[in-house]
MARKE-919218 format. One record per residue (C-alpha): x, y, z; residue number from 1. Coordinates in Angstrom, 1 decimal, padded with zeros to 4 digits. Layout:
BEGIN
<rec <X, Y, Z>, NUM> ...
END
This chain:
BEGIN
<rec <000.0, 000.1, 000.0>, 1> <rec <002.9, 002.4, 001.1>, 2> <rec <004.6, 001.8, -002.5>, 3> <rec <001.2, 002.7, -004.4>, 4> <rec <001.0, 005.9, -002.4>, 5> <rec <004.6, 006.6, -003.3>, 6> <rec <003.9, 005.9, -006.8>, 7> <rec <000.8, 008.2, -007.0>, 8> <rec <002.6, 011.0, -005.3>, 9> <rec <005.7, 010.8, -007.9>, 10> <rec <003.2, 010.7, -011.0>, 11> <rec <001.1, 013.7, -009.6>, 12> <rec <004.5, 015.7, -009.0>, 13> <rec <005.6, 014.7, -012.4>, 14> <rec <002.1, 016.0, -014.0>, 15> <rec <002.5, 019.3, -012.2>, 16> <rec <006.2, 019.9, -013.3>, 17> <rec <005.1, 019.2, -017.0>, 18> <rec <002.0, 021.0, -016.8>, 19> <rec <003.8, 024.2, -015.3>, 20> <rec <006.4, 023.8, -018.0>, 21> <rec <003.8, 023.7, -020.8>, 22> <rec <001.7, 026.5, -019.2>, 23> <rec <004.9, 028.7, -020.4>, 24> <rec <003.7, 028.6, -024.2>, 25> <rec <-000.3, 028.4, -023.8>, 26> <rec <-002.1, 031.4, -023.0>, 27> <rec <-005.9, 031.7, -022.7>, 28> <rec <-008.4, 034.4, -021.9>, 29> <rec <-010.4, 034.2, -018.5>, 30> <rec <-013.0, 036.6, -017.3>, 31> <rec <-012.6, 037.6, -014.0>, 32> <rec <-014.5, 040.5, -012.1>, 33> <rec <-016.5, 041.4, -015.4>, 34> <rec <-013.0, 041.8, -017.3>, 35> <rec <-011.1, 039.7, -019.5>, 36> <rec <-007.6, 038.9, -018.8>, 37> <rec <-005.0, 036.9, -020.5>, 38> <rec <-003.4, 034.0, -018.1>, 39> <rec <-001.2, 031.3, -018.7>, 40> <rec <-003.2, 028.3, -018.9>, 41> <rec <-002.2, 024.5, -018.2>, 42> <rec <-003.8, 021.3, -019.3>, 43> <rec <-006.3, 021.2, -016.4>, 44> <rec <-007.9, 024.4, -017.6>, 45> <rec <-007.8, 023.9, -021.4>, 46> <rec <-009.2, 020.3, -021.4>, 47> <rec <-011.4, 019.9, -018.2>, 48> <rec <-012.4, 023.7, -017.6>, 49> <rec <-011.2, 023.6, -013.9>, 50> <rec <-010.1, 027.0, -012.5>, 51> <rec <-007.4, 026.6, -010.2>, 52> <rec <-005.8, 030.1, -010.0>, 53> <rec <-002.3, 029.5, -008.5>, 54> <rec <001.4, 031.3, -009.3>, 55> <rec <-000.6, 033.8, -011.7>, 56> <rec <-001.6, 030.9, -013.8>, 57> <rec <-005.0, 029.1, -014.4>, 58> <rec <-004.2, 025.3, -014.1>, 59> 
END
């Protein structure tokens, strides 16, 4: 069980690092407070429309 949890943490960490790197190239327009702003956006926002605003990026 412990090995499975360690594996999941490694996979999650690798995903976040790869997504953070890919956000450098991708931008999208997000409506916030009735104003459109351009943010760097990651896979979670582009593919699944999940808004996590963290480190001046939308994940």
